C-alpha positions as CSV (number, residue, x, y, z in Angstrom):
1,M,79.2,65.0,79.1
2,D,75.6,64.2,78.8
3,W,75.1,61.2,81.0
4,T,72.9,60.2,84.0
5,Y,72.0,57.2,86.1
6,R,68.9,55.1,86.4
7,P,68.2,52.4,89.0
8,S,68.9,48.9,87.8
9,V,66.2,46.2,87.8
10,S,66.5,42.4,87.8
11,T,65.8,42.3,84.1
12,D,69.0,44.2,83.4
13,A,71.1,41.3,84.5
14,G,71.4,39.6,81.1
15,W,72.7,42.6,79.1
16,M,75.0,43.6,82.0
17,A,76.6,40.1,82.1
18,E,77.1,40.3,78.3
19,L,78.7,43.8,78.7
20,R,81.0,42.4,81.4
21,A,82.1,39.6,79.2
22,Q,82.8,41.9,76.2
23,V,84.7,44.5,78.3
24,M,86.8,42.0,80.3
25,R,87.6,39.6,77.5
26,P,90.8,41.2,76.2
27,D,92.4,41.4,79.7
28,L,91.2,37.9,80.7
29,E,92.5,36.4,77.5
30,R,95.8,38.1,78.0
31,L,96.0,36.6,81.5
32,D,94.9,33.2,80.1
33,R,91.8,33.3,82.3
34,Y,88.9,33.8,79.9
35,D,86.1,31.4,80.3
36,D,83.0,32.3,78.2
37,R,80.5,30.8,80.7
38,R,82.3,31.8,83.9
39,V,82.7,35.5,83.1
40,R,78.9,35.8,82.9
41,E,78.1,33.5,85.8
42,R,80.4,35.5,88.2
43,F,78.5,38.6,87.4
44,L,75.1,37.0,87.7
45,A,76.0,35.4,91.1
46,S,76.9,38.8,92.6
47,F,74.4,41.1,90.8
48,E,72.3,43.1,93.3
49,P,70.0,45.7,91.6
50,R,69.8,47.8,94.7
51,H,73.6,48.5,94.6
52,T,73.8,48.9,90.8
53,R,73.1,51.9,88.6
54,V,72.8,51.9,84.8
55,I,74.8,54.7,83.1
56,T,72.8,56.3,80.3
57,C,73.9,58.7,77.7
58,K,71.6,60.4,75.2
59,G,68.8,58.0,76.3
60,R,70.8,54.8,75.8
61,D,72.0,52.4,78.4
62,V,75.8,52.5,77.9
63,G,77.2,51.0,81.1
64,L,76.8,50.1,84.7
65,V,78.4,50.7,88.1
66,A,77.8,48.7,91.3
67,V,78.9,50.1,94.7
68,R,78.3,47.8,97.6
69,P,78.6,49.1,101.1
70,E,80.6,47.0,103.6
71,G,80.9,48.8,106.9
72,Q,82.9,52.0,106.3
73,A,84.1,50.7,102.9
74,R,82.3,51.0,99.6
75,W,83.3,48.3,97.1
76,I,83.2,49.3,93.5
77,E,82.5,45.8,92.2
78,H,81.4,46.3,88.6
79,F,82.1,49.3,86.5
80,Y,81.8,48.7,82.7
81,L,81.1,51.0,79.8
82,Q,80.4,50.0,76.2
83,P,83.7,50.1,74.3
84,T,82.2,52.8,72.0
85,E,81.8,55.1,75.1
86,Q,85.2,54.5,76.6
87,G,87.8,57.2,76.4
88,R,85.2,60.0,76.3
89,G,85.4,61.1,80.0
90,I,82.2,59.3,81.2
91,G,84.1,56.8,83.4
92,G,86.1,59.6,85.0
93,Q,83.0,61.6,85.7
94,V,81.1,58.7,87.1
95,L,84.1,57.7,89.3
96,A,84.5,61.3,90.6
97,E,80.9,61.4,91.6
98,I,81.0,58.1,93.4
99,L,84.0,59.2,95.4
100,S,82.4,62.5,96.4
101,A,79.0,61.2,97.2
102,T,79.9,59.4,100.4
103,D,80.8,60.5,103.9
104,E,84.3,61.8,104.7
105,H,85.3,58.5,106.5
106,A,84.4,56.2,103.7
107,V,87.0,54.1,102.1
108,H,86.5,52.9,98.5
109,R,87.9,49.6,97.4
110,L,88.0,47.8,94.1
111,N,90.1,45.3,92.2
112,V,91.3,45.5,88.6
113,L,93.0,42.9,86.5
114,Q,96.7,43.0,86.1
115,G,97.7,45.1,83.1
116,S,94.2,46.6,82.6
117,P,94.2,50.1,81.2
118,A,91.4,50.9,83.7
119,R,94.0,50.9,86.4
120,R,95.2,54.3,85.1
121,L,91.7,55.8,85.6
122,Y,91.7,54.6,89.2
123,E,95.2,56.0,89.9
124,R,94.3,59.4,88.4
125,H,91.4,59.5,90.9
126,G,93.6,58.7,93.9
127,F,93.4,55.0,94.2
128,V,96.6,53.2,95.4
129,V,97.6,49.6,95.4
130,D,96.7,47.8,98.6
131,Q,97.8,44.3,97.5
132,E,98.1,42.3,94.4
133,D,98.5,38.8,93.0
134,P,99.3,37.5,89.6
135,V,95.7,38.2,88.3
136,D,94.3,41.0,90.4
137,V,95.4,44.4,91.8
138,F,93.4,45.4,94.8
139,M,93.2,49.2,95.2
140,V,92.0,51.6,97.9
141,H,91.0,55.2,98.0
142,R,90.6,57.3,101.2
143,R,89.2,60.8,101.1
144,P,91.9,63.4,102.0
145,A,91.4,64.8,105.5
146,G,89.2,67.9,105.5
147,Q,87.6,67.2,102.1
148,S,83.9,67.3,102.4
149,A,81.3,65.2,100.6
150,Y,78.3,66.3,98.7
151,A,75.0,64.5,98.1
152,G,75.5,63.4,94.5
153,R,73.4,61.2,92.3
154,F,75.0,58.0,93.6
155,T,73.7,57.8,97.2
C-alpha cells in the first residue's frame, strides 16, 4: 500500500474534526449518542498536533492517527480514515507500525464504540478487552515477551 505520514499542524484541526464526525456518526447514531456539535468539540478539545500524524496516500490526506504517551502506556486516541480508504489495508498497516515502533515494555490502549467494526481490526492485531460499558470498549495490547521493536515512522 502506498501511504505515508506527515506531521500534523494546528490548521489540520478543522478537517480532522469533520472526518471524525463523518466516521463516527453511524456508530454514535446506532448507540443514540450522536450530537453534531459535541462530536467535533470533543476532538478539538483533545487535539495535540505533536501526537498526531496525518495519513497520506498518493499525495492526499486520507486520515489521521494520534498516539499520546502516558507513562509506559501509549493511548491511540484518534484513528480515522476516509470511508473511501477503509477496507484497503491501510488501517492495518498503520496499526502494525504503531505497535512495532515502541519499546518492548510499552502497553497500547484505546477505546472503541460498542458494536463498531473497527473492533475486529484491533482484535486481529492482538488487542483484548480490558473493560467495557454500554457505550465504550476499552482495549489493551501488550507486546509478547521477547518480541523486539524497531524504529518505524511513528516515533
